[in-house]
C-alpha positions as CSV (number, residue, x, y, z in Angstrom):
1,M,-8.9,-7.0,-11.3
2,S,-7.8,-3.8,-9.6
3,I,-5.5,-3.9,-6.6
4,L,-4.0,-1.4,-4.1
5,L,-0.5,-2.0,-3.0
6,D,0.5,-1.2,0.5
7,S,3.9,0.1,1.6
8,F,4.9,-3.4,2.8
9,A,4.5,-4.8,-0.8
10,F,6.5,-1.9,-2.3
11,M,9.4,-2.3,0.2
12,E,9.6,-6.1,-0.5
13,I,9.7,-5.4,-4.2
14,F,12.4,-2.7,-3.8
15,K,14.5,-5.1,-1.7
16,G,14.3,-7.7,-4.4
17,S,13.1,-10.4,-1.9
18,A,11.4,-13.7,-2.8
19,L,8.2,-12.2,-1.4
20,G,8.7,-9.1,-3.5
21,K,8.8,-11.4,-6.6
22,K,5.5,-13.0,-5.5
23,F,4.0,-9.5,-5.3
24,L,5.2,-8.7,-8.8
25,G,3.7,-11.9,-10.1
26,I,0.3,-11.0,-8.7
27,M,0.5,-7.4,-10.0
28,H,1.2,-8.5,-13.6
29,G,-1.7,-7.4,-15.8
30,K,-3.7,-5.7,-13.1
31,R,-4.8,-2.1,-12.7
32,L,-2.6,-0.9,-9.9
33,F,-3.3,1.7,-7.2
34,T,-1.8,2.9,-4.0
35,A,-2.9,5.3,-1.2
36,I,-1.2,8.6,-0.8
37,T,-0.3,7.5,2.7
38,C,1.6,4.5,1.3
39,L,3.5,6.8,-1.0
40,F,4.5,8.9,2.0
41,E,5.5,5.8,4.0
42,V,7.6,4.3,1.2
43,Y,9.3,7.6,0.5
44,Y,10.5,8.2,4.1
45,R,11.5,4.6,4.6
46,T,13.5,4.5,1.4
47,I,15.2,7.8,2.3
48,D,16.3,6.1,5.6
49,L,17.4,2.9,3.9
50,Y,18.8,4.0,0.6
51,G,19.2,7.8,0.5
52,F,17.4,10.6,-1.3
53,E,18.5,9.7,-4.9
54,K,17.2,6.1,-4.6
55,A,14.0,7.2,-2.8
56,D,13.2,9.6,-5.6
57,E,13.7,6.8,-8.1
58,Y,11.3,4.6,-6.2
59,F,8.8,7.5,-5.8
60,K,8.8,7.9,-9.6
61,Y,8.4,4.2,-10.1
62,I,5.2,4.2,-8.0
63,E,3.8,7.3,-9.7
64,Q,4.4,5.8,-13.1
65,N,2.9,2.4,-12.3
66,C,0.1,3.2,-9.9
67,K,-2.8,5.5,-9.7
68,V,-2.4,7.3,-6.4
69,V,-5.6,7.5,-4.3
70,N,-5.8,10.7,-2.3
71,L,-7.6,11.3,0.9
72,D,-10.9,13.1,1.3
73,N,-13.3,13.7,4.2
74,E,-15.2,10.4,3.5
75,T,-12.0,8.4,3.5
76,V,-10.9,10.0,6.8
77,R,-14.2,9.2,8.5
78,E,-14.1,5.6,7.2
79,A,-10.5,5.3,8.4
80,G,-11.4,6.6,11.8
81,E,-14.1,4.0,12.2
82,L,-11.7,1.2,11.0
83,K,-9.0,2.4,13.5
84,A,-11.5,2.4,16.4
85,K,-13.3,-0.9,15.5
86,E,-10.3,-2.9,14.3
87,K,-7.5,-1.4,16.4
88,L,-5.4,-0.7,13.3
89,H,-2.4,1.7,13.0
90,A,-3.5,5.0,11.6
91,L,-1.7,4.6,8.2
92,D,-3.1,1.1,7.8
93,A,-6.6,2.4,8.5
94,L,-6.3,5.2,6.0
95,M,-4.9,2.8,3.4
96,L,-7.7,0.3,4.0
97,A,-10.3,3.0,3.8
98,C,-9.0,4.2,0.5
99,A,-9.2,0.6,-0.8
100,R,-12.6,-0.1,0.4
101,L,-14.2,3.1,-0.8
102,N,-12.7,2.5,-4.2
103,S,-13.7,-1.2,-4.4
104,L,-10.0,-2.3,-4.5
105,A,-8.4,-5.4,-3.1
106,V,-5.3,-4.8,-1.0
107,L,-2.0,-6.6,-1.7
108,S,0.1,-6.9,1.4
109,G,2.3,-9.0,3.6
110,D,1.8,-6.9,6.7
111,A,0.8,-9.1,9.6
112,H,-1.6,-6.4,10.9
113,L,-3.7,-6.9,7.8
114,K,-3.8,-10.7,7.8
115,G,-7.4,-11.9,7.7
116,K,-8.9,-8.4,7.0
117,K,-11.7,-8.1,4.4
118,N,-10.5,-7.6,0.8
119,V,-6.8,-8.2,1.7
120,I,-4.7,-10.5,-0.4
121,Y,-2.1,-11.5,2.2
122,L,1.2,-13.1,1.2
123,E,3.9,-14.5,3.4
């Protein structure tokens, strides 16, 4: 199984929370992906929380453990439709579009994604 981790999952993992440990358990043995938008979001959030040095460490962790899915025109169009139809935040719509167009399940604990198609939601 291949899964795409969203920024919520990464932040819980980096916090070392109980939910982060659940995410790690599900990730074990899977092919891991993330969207370039999630990499961006995790990077700026970890700078705010932990500073540049730790943010760079987490950035490298993601690069080493996940294939990063980039955006293209098809993904942007799909995300635009998702945002309009499902009233998602822009970054969530871009991430979901990346996952759907690459046949990936999304691993998340973000309440905005609860009940969405192909989302493995943990709380």
